[in-house]
N, C-alpha and C positions, 0 to 999 in steps of 0.2 A: 274189373277194369278201374273202377273208382279207387279201390284200395291200392292198385298199382300206381295210379297217378298221384295219390296222396303220399305214397311211400317215396316217390320221386321228389315231391315237395319237401318231405322230411329231410331228404338228402341235401338238396339245394334248389333255389328258385331257378337257377340256370338249367339244371337237369329237368326240372318240371317244364320249363319253357320249351326245351328241345323236343320233349315227348309230345307236348300239346301241338307243336308245329308239325310233327310227323303224322299225328293222327288227323290233324286238319287237312294236310295234303292228301292223305288217304281218302278222307271223306269227299273232298272235292273231286278227286279222280273218279271215285265211284259214281258221284252225281253226273259227271260229264259222260261216263260210259252209258248211263241210263238215258241221257239226252240223245246220244248218238243212236242208241237202240230205237228210241221213239221216232227218229227221223228216217232211218233206213231199214229197221226191223232186224238188225244184226247186232250182236254184242254178247260177250261172255265175260265172266269175271276174270278169266285169264288175261284179259287185256289190261287189267289194273296193275299198279305197281306191285311187284313181288315182295311181300313182307314175310315170307316164310322164314327168314333168318332174323327178323326183328326181335323175336322173343329173347335172343341172346343179350339184348340190351338191358333186360330186366334182371333184377336180383333173382338168383337161381331158385330161391324158395317161394317166389311169388306165384300166385295161382292165376288161372283163367287166361293164360297166354296162348291157348290153342287157337284163338281167333286168328292169330297171325299165320296159321298154316293154310288159310284160305288165300289163294293167289294163283300163280301160274301152275302150281302143282295140282290144284284141284279146280276142275272146270265145271262151272254151273251155268246153264243156259238161262238168260234173263227171262225167256218166255215161260220158264217153269216157276217164276217168282211173282209175288204181288209187288212188282217193282214201283208202282205208284205210291203205295203206302210207305215202302222202304225209303224212297227218295224224299218223301215228306218228312219222315223222321230224321233222315240224314241232314236235311237243310236246317231243321230245328237244332240239331247238334252243332252244325257249323256256326250258327249264330252264337251259341253259348261259347264255343271254342274261340271265336273271334274276340269276344269280350274278355275271356280269360287271357288270351295272348296279349291283347293291348294292355291289360292291367299288369301282367307279369313283366312285360317289356319295360314298364316304368320303374321297376325295381333294379336300378343300376347298382354295381358293387358298392358304391359309397353309401347306399341306403340299405344294404343287406346286413341286417343286425347280426345274424349268425356268423357271417364271414368276418365282420369287424370284431365280434367277440372272440373268434379264433385268434385273430392277430393280437388281441390284448393278452390272451393266454400265452402266446409265443413271446411277446415282449416281456411279460412278467417273469417268465421262466428264464429269459436271457439276462434280466436284471437281477434275479434272485434264484440262481441255480440250486436245485435240491442236493446236488453233489458238487463240491468245489470244482470250478472250471469246466463242468460238463454242460454244454449248450444244446446237445442233440435232442431232437424231437422226431418221433415217428407218427405220421398222421395217416389213418386208414379211412377209406370210403368204399362203399359197395359198387359205385358206378364210375366208369372210366371218364365220362364227361364231367362229373363232379370233380374228379381228380384234376382234370385239365383246367377247369374253372378255378380251383384253388391255387394251382401253380401259377396261372396267369396273373392272379391278383395278390397272392401272398409273396411270391418270389421277389418282385421288385421292392416291396416294402421291407422284406427281410434283409435284402441286400443293403438297404440304407442303414441298417443297424449292425452291419457286419456279418451277416449269416448267409451262407451258400445253401441253395435249395435244389432238390432234384425231384424228378417225377418218374415213376415206374408203374406201368399198367401192363396187362396182358394183350391189349388190342392196339396200342399206339406206340410209336417210337419214344424212347426215354428222352428226357430233357434235363438240363442242369444249367445253373448260372455261372459255372466255372468255364472260362474261355478255353476253346480248343480241347474239349473233354469228350471222349468217346462214351456216349451215354447208353451203352448196353447194360442189361440188368446186373450181371456179375460185377462189372466195373463200378457201377454206381453203389451197389451194396457193400463192396469192399472198401470204398472210400468213405462210406457212411459209418462202417464199423471196422476200422482198420486193424485193431488189436485182435478181435475175435476171428477176423477173416485173413489174418497173417499177410497184411499188405506188403511187408518187407520181402516176402517170398514171391508173392503173386505179381504185384505191381510195384517193385521197388522205386521206380522212377516217379511214382505218384504219391509217395508217402506224406507229402505236404499239401496234397489237394483234399482237404477235409470238407465233407458235406455235412452240414449241420441239421438241415431239415429234409426229411424224406417223406414225400406224399405218394401213397401207393394204394392199389386195390388189393383184393385178397389173393392176387396171383403170388404174393410173397408171404402169405399167412401160414405156410407150412414149411418146415425143413430149413429155415434160414437162421443163422446165428448172428443176431444183431445186438448182443448184450452190452456193447459199448454205450448204447443209448439207455437212458434212464427214465424216459417220458413217452408214453404211448397215448395217442388221442384217437378215439372213435368219433369221427365227424358225423357219421350216421350209424345207426344201430342195425345190425343184421338180424333178420327174423330168428336165426338159429344161434342160441347163446354159445354153442360150441365154437362157432366162428370167432366170437369175442375172446374166448379162452385161447384159441390159436393165435389170434393177433397179439394178445398180451404175452403169449409164450415166446414171441420173437425176442423180447428183452428180458423176460423173467426166466433166465437160464443159468445153469451151472457155469461157473467161470466169470460171472459178472464181477467187476471191480467196484460197482456202485454199492454204497451202504444202504440206500433206499431207492425204490423205483415207484413210479406213479402211473396209474391208469386214469384217464379223463374221458367220460362219456358225455356226448352231446345228445340229450334226450329231446324229443319233440315237445313243444309247449302243450299245455293242458288242452287247449281247444282242438288242436290237430289230433292229439292222442285220443280224444273222445271218438274220433272217426276210425282210426286205424288200430286203436287199442294195442299199440306196439309195446308199451312198457309192461302191461299186464301179461301179454303173451310171452315176452322174452323172460320175464322174471319167473313165470310159471314153469316154462320149459327148463329154466336153470334149476328150479327146485326139484323137478322130476329127475334131472341129471344127478343132483346132489343126493337125492334119496337113494339112488341105486349105486352110489359110489362111496367116496371116503368120508363125506360129510364136512369137509373143511376146504372145499375148493370153489365156493360161490363168490365169484368176482363181482357180481352185480349187487348182491345183498350181503355185504361183509359181516353184518350183525347176525346173520343166520348161523346158528351152530346146530348141526344135526345131531340128534341123539340116536346112537346105534340101536339100542334096544327098542326104542319107539319106532324107528324106521323098519326094523325087522317085523314088528307087529303090523305096520302099514302095508308092507310088502305081502304079508300073509293075507291081508284083506284084499289086496289087488288080485291074488290068485283065486279068491272065492267070489269076488264081485265083478260085475261088468261096469266099468267106470270110464267116463270121458275125462281124461286127465287134464285137458285144457279148459273145458267149460266148467266141469265140476259143479253142476247145478245142485247135486245132492250126493249123499254118500261121503266117501273119503275126500278130504280136502288137503292138498299138498301144503297149504299155508299153515296147517297144524304144526308142521315141522318147526315153525318159528314161534310157536305159542307155548312152548314147554313151561316157561316160568309161570305164565298165567294158569296153565292147566294144573301144575303142581300146587299152587296156592289154592285153587278151587277144590282139588281133591282133599287137601288137608282140612279145609274149612268144612267140607261135606262130612268128613269123618266125625267132626266135633258137633256138627249141627245136622242131624238126620231128618229134620222136619222141613227142609227147604221146599218140598213139593206143596206144602200147605200155605206158603206165602201168597198173598193176593197180588194180582197184577196192578200196576199203577203206583207202586210204592216209590218213595223218593228219599234222597239224602242230600244234605247240604255240606259243602266242604270249602276250605280256603283254596285259592288258586291264582296263578299269574294271569290267566286268560279267562275273565268272567264270561259265563255263558251256561248252556245246558247241554248235557250229553244224554241223548234219547236212545233207548234200546227198544227196538220194535220187532215184532214177529209177523211175517207174511202168512196169512191164513188162506189165501187164494192160490190153490195149486197150479192154476193156469198162468200165474204171473211170477216170473223171475226177472226183475227189471234188467232188460238188455242182456240177460244171460251172463252177467259178469260178476255178480256178487258171490264169492266163493263160500261165504258163510250162510248162504240161503238155507232156511227161511228167516234167519235173523239179520237185522239191519241196525247199524249204529251210526249216528250222526252227531257231530259236535258243532253246535251253532252258538255264535256269540250273542250278546245282548241286543245287538243292532240287527240281528237276522242274517248276518253273513256266515257262511259255512266255513268253519275253521278246519274241520277234517270231514271228508265226505264218506259215504257208506262203502266206497271201494277201498278204503284204507283201514280195515278192522284192526289190524295189528297196532297201528299208531294210536287208535282210540283206546284199545285195551291197555296199552302201555301207559297212556295218560291216566286212565282210570285207576290203574294199579298204583301209579305214582301218587295220585291224589288221595287214595283211600287206604293204602297199606299201613298197618299199624294203628289205625284208628278204630277201636272197638266200641267206642261209645259216641253218641251224637254230640256235636258241638252245640252246647245249649245256647250260647250267645248268638251263633249263626242261625240256629233254628228259630230263636226268638225274633231275630231281625226278618227272616224270611216270612214267618207267620204274621209279623206286623205289616209287611208289604202286601201280602195276599189276603189280609183279614182272616187269618186262620184257614186259608184254603177256599174261602168263599169268593174271592176275586182273583181268578187265575188268567185274566185276559192276556197279560203280557207273556206268560209262559205258554199260553195257548197259541199265541201268534208265532212264537218260536217253534212250537211243534208243527204248525202249519208250514213254516219255512223248511223245517227238516224233511217232512214228507214231500214237500214241493221240490226238494233237491233230488228226490228219488224218482218221482213220477210227475208228469204235468197235471196241474189242477184242471178238472173238467166239470164236475157236478158239485153243486153246493150240498154239504152235509153238515150235521150237527156233531161237534167234536166231543160233546159231553159223554157219549156212550163209550169212549175210551176208558172210562172209569166206572168201577162198580159203585152201587149205591152206598152212600155214607162215606166215600173216600174224598172225592172232590167234585166240584161242579164246574168244569171248564165251560165257558160260554164264549163263542167266537164266531166270526164269519166262516162260511163253509169252505170246504176244499175237498177234492177227491182223495181217495185212499182209505176212507173209513171202513169200507167193506173188505179191504185187502190187508189191513194191518191191525194188530193188537199192540197196545203200549205195555211193554213188560215192566219197565221202570225208567226213572230218569234221575240224573245226578246234577244238582245245581251247583255251579262253581261261582263263588262270590269273592 
């Protein structure tokens, strides 16, 4: 349920508020039913508001919606329940919901940053069209009430800059800013994409009634030719990446007269995504799709180029191993598909240097770079710990931290860190003597590593929360360095493989 609510927040604060209010009313009705039962000894759950159809309000791939089947269709006698404890928990939830509702109600459209950002994208596209004279924009959202919210707040502002807007969903009547316009789906779509829909034949009397902005749900994500448009926006991201491909496929079609077309995705901010993990889930599912298909149709990760031979080998492993493709705590990693460049460099290096297994842990190098800091490579040695089950390179963790302790790239972005390391180190076969001399001067030839030690603490602290004080010096074997620092947790869970100092 919390994931469902947060997914609503990712869509829009308006959608989030409506869902909170619906659950709040459901909770209050339940509490009132228990009060009536305590007074007269009668009461069943079938007296409550019937929410058996409320699950349809949710994104079809959301989970845990079976709670809404409890209602008039399923009768439960309150005498068979611990209704006192249940009501106590309900009242606690009601208090939380009241607070959330009051806070969310304060976020009016003028303070809705995401909504205002959408309008800025629209304004910029209108002022600087990517194809001469083409002002058309297709905006998708997973929820009908978000679509209504966008129409109510975008349409008037778009009208001010000369753009007509229309709304199409599967659950409410269509709307448009064109006066005396019959807003059924076919009519709206034809006026939005008049050339591809042959408006001269179908609605010859309306060929001058152009719709510039179409706000829609996934009711039009399949089978519609809308290639007059050259700009598709995902205002929220569907759990299923195939849906994103279908959305973009409305404008990415044979017969398009546009030289270029653009897909724009509104991803949740980092704080929200920590809870719903939407970006990782969708990107992972997209990689799974790419691995089993052509290798060149990843709309979310355009830099990913699948290698057919490598994918064939991975698929063979999938036949032989039992693997959770989405968690990927161990075994095959779908992210390997995007690491071919790094892998080929490593294989070439290993052929020329066959004694890599004898290198000690804790070694380091110093390089020039635009973003001073340290890249740490760690290995998790506690089999019971895989931090939040999200690191696809487990048991290895890489963190790039700047000299002030701020995390530049976290452990959930291994490809970004590997690309950065490859960029910094490729072609450098010998140590930079001047940089090494400067680093040795700062650290007194490795005897005073407090500053780097603190950065290591920040790096591990970004992976797990600090709990117990430990001595960091055991990260290093005798005779290598003697890190001395304040304690932090993680010592028993990680080994330091190596680190790259960027100066």
